[in-house]
N, C-alpha and C positions, 0 to 999 in steps of 0.2 A: 576938668582932669587929663589930661592925655592918655588914650587908653592903648596899652598893647594887644596886637594881633601873632596868628601863626596863621599858616599856608599848607595846605595838604592838597598838591597837585598843580606845582607853580607852573608848568611847564605846556601845561591845558590852555585849549583853546577860549580858557572866557577868563584864565587868570585874569590876564589885566585888564578886565572891567574891577574886576577886586582888589585890583591895583591901585588903580583910581581913585576909586571909593574910600579904601583907607586913607588916602593923602585930600578926596576931600574932607571928611569927620575930622580932620586932625591926627587920627592915630601915626602910629609906630609897626611896622613888621617887625619884630624880634626872628623871627625864623621861619623857614620853610620846606618842605619837603616834597621832593620828586626822582621816582626813578631814573625818570630823563634828566639830564643836568644840561640841556640845550634852555636856560634859564636867564637871558642877556635878558632879560626885559625886568631882571630885578634893580638893574644898574640907572634904567632909567627913573625908581621914583624911589626904592629904599638900597641902597649899593650897599650899605653893612649889613644887610638882615644876612642871619649865621644857615647855610643851607644846606641841607642834606640831601643824599639819595636813600640810604637805607632807614627805616622808617625805626629801627631799635633807635639808632645813633639819636634821629629827631627826636624819641622818645627821651632819652636818660636828659638828654636839651635840658627840656621843657620843665622838669622836676627837678635840675638843678635851678635853674629859676626861681622854681615857688620857692627851695630851701634859701635861696638868698633871698627872698622876700621880693623878686619880682614877676610875680604870676602872672603869666595871658591870661585876658579878660575874655579873648574871644579866638576859638578856631574854627579857620574858614573852609570849607572841605567843598574842594574839587577835583574830586577825585574819580573816574568811575562809577558811574551808577551802582553796579553793583557791591560797591565797596563803601558806598555812602551811611547802609546803616551803621557797622564798623566803625568807623571813624566817627558816628558820628556820639558813638556809646562813650568811643575813646573820648572825646572831649570832654562828656560832660562827667567820666568818671574823672576824667583830670581835673573835674573843681572849673572847668569855665564854660560860658554859654557858645553855643555855637550859631555858624550861619553856615549852611549848607546849600548847596548846589539844587537844583529840581533830579530826578526826585527824590525826597528823603530816603527813600526808601522804595524796591522794584516790590513786592508785595505789600499791601496794604493793614494786616495783619501786623508787620514786625512793627509798624504804630505804638502797638503795646506795647512790648516791652521798654522801647523809647521815652514815651509814658513814664511809664515806673521808676526806669530809671532818672528820671526828671524829679521826681516825689523825690527821692531816696537823694540825689544831691542838691535839691534846691536849685535846681541851673536850669534853662532853657535849650531849645531846636529854634531857629525863626529858620524859614525857609524862603529866597527870592522869588515872588511871583512877581517878578517886574510891570507883567500888563494889568494888572491890577493899581496900576499907577503911570500908562502912558493916556496921555492927557484924550488923544480921541478915545478910550475905551471907561473914561469917566462919564465920557457926552456922549458916548451913547447908553451907558446905563442911567444916566438920570433921562433922560429923552423914554429908556424904558420903563423906569418905576412912575414918568408923571402918566405914561396910559392906565386904566383900568386892568386891575388884576388880573382879569379873565383873554385877557387881547394873546391870541400864536402867531407869533412872528412866526414867517417864510425866511430861511437864514442857508446862503450857503457861503461853509468858510475854503479858504484858499490855503495853505501856505506851500510855497516850493522854494525848499534853501538847498541849492544845487550844490553839490560835494565831489571832489577829483577823487584820481583812482585808490590816493591814499586811506580814504574811509571806510573799503572794501575790504584793506587786508588791518586796521586797526579793529578793537574793542566795541566800536559803536554798530558796526554794522553784525556783530554776535549778536542775537536774539536773549543766549543767556546771560546776559554782561550788562546788555544798554535797554533792555526791555523791546529793542527794535522801533521802528517810525513812530510808531504809533504815541510807545511811551519817552523816545528819547527826544523827539521835536515837536510834539502832542502834547504832553502834559500840561504845557502853561494854558494853552488855546480850553483846551475839557476843565482847567480848574475856572477858564474867566468866566468859558460861555453857563458853567455851573451857577458860577455870582453872580450873573445877570439875570439868568431865565431859569434858574430855580433847580430844583430835581428834576434827573433824570428818569424817567419812567421806562423808556423805549432805547433798545439798543441795538442796530444791527448794523455788521459789516459785513461787506462787497468783496472788500481786497482788504489781503495785509501778504505784502509781500515785502524781499529785503529792500529796495529799495523807494517803497510806498506805498499807501494804505487810503479806505475809504470803506465810508459808511453812512449809515444816516441815526442818530440824534434823537430822542424827544424828550423835551424838556417839559416842565411845567408851563411857559410861557414862550416855548420855543421848538420849532421841528429845522434842524441844521441839518444840511446835507453838506457832509465835510471829504476836504481831498488833501492829502499830505504826499508830500517828494520830498526826495534826496533826490532828484535825475532830471540834470540842466533841460531835457528833452522833454521835460513836461512844461516848460516856461511859456508863457503867451511871449507867442512873436514879437509883439511891440518891447517887449520886457527885453528878449535880447538882443534888440536893435538898440536898446539903449546901452548895451552890454553891461548889463543886470545880470544878476545871480541867483537875485532874491527880489520872491515876490506875496506882500503878504494882503490878501482879501479879505473883507467880508460885504456878502450882499445883504441889507435890511430890509426887505418888506419892496422890492427892486430896486435900490437905492446903496448904491457903491460907499464904503468907505472905509480907500487903500492907506493901512496904515504902515506902508514899509518903511519912514522914516520916524525918528520920534526915539528913537534907546537907547540914544548913545549914554543920555543921562540916567537913566533908568533905574542902573545899580548905588550910582550916585544916593538919588532918595531913598531907595530900600534901607541904608545903614543911615542914613540920618532918619526915619525910621523906629530901626531896632534900640538905634542909640536912645531915643527920645520918648522908649517902653513900648512902642506900637508896631513894634513886627508881627508879620503872619507865623502864627504858632502852629503846633502839629497839628492840632484837631483839625485846621484852616486847611490841612490839605489832605484830608482823609477823602472825600466824597472823589474828587478828581485820580487819587490811584486806582481808586476801588473798578474810577471808569477804565483809565486804562489797561487794568489788569484785564477787567471783560473782554476788551477788547481785544488784549492778548491770546487768549485762550479759548476764542466766537468759535464757532464753527462758521463759514462761510457762507452768507444767501445771493441768488440771482440778484442784482439791481435791477428795480425798475427800470420804466421809459422813465422815471420821473429825477431820476439820481444824481449825482455833480458829474456836468457833461464833460470835463477834463478825464472824468472815469473811461469814458470809454472812447477814450485814446490808445487804436497800437502800439507797442510800445516792446522794444526789443531789451531783454533783461540784460545788467550789466557781466561782463564777462567776466568779473576778475571775482566776482561773486560765487562761493562754494560753501555758505554754511543754510542757506533756502533754497527751496524747490520752490523755481519756477515755469 
């Protein structure tokens, strides 16, 4: 039976992945909302979608549909990070299941409130944790699981997704709204690391600025030196020469796992899993949310000589950012 979807955050960067995923599972996008009306992308997928720039009208439209027996099955949350909690609550109380982009909440304790509403409404919130579905990451987990449990791996994690000037005037560069670099672009990686290597027992933060963050995480089965950045200057020269702006790399015990590709279909797989009853539920997200929150509020410590090599690069702060001391 065809499922009905409604989307909050239709003009965002990630929305097209969700539109393609809805289409891939044979669903129908019935309604969409975004304060920004630059949503021409809808025409490529669901041109008949009812679109709203005001949340109140979007809310009333969904209620009318419910009264007419055409209730929404899934409400998708692609709004700014600091609104995810409220929009998930809205979806549950409406009576739909919710599919939410990362992070579900900025503060891990807010999960408890969502869990209570799930019980009340008998509906679910599902998070998009697409790295758990990436073929290279699945292969890494299989490799790690096959080794003795007391094996401690040495990991270097690098993720650079360079952003233009617009980023520094958007909500994404506001620590209170996005959670900063470690939360906004790091949350999937923290989830993936915990999923593969177990509980995090030590967390040291060497740097946390408006455009990069770095530190050390010690899990049950791995020591991880990590570096995250949105600054183009931090890219390796070999990547710049290819005119690429994104670099994802994990080095495991000296062997490089470069996984910059293979992301196109991951939202499709996520939706298939959710509709089949195998989506990632709220409690699954808690360890990564707690870790990101710790990083966001940690006191910085001086990096040792064995810290991530990219941390040593002298870099100029971006001139457009005014929200962080750099």
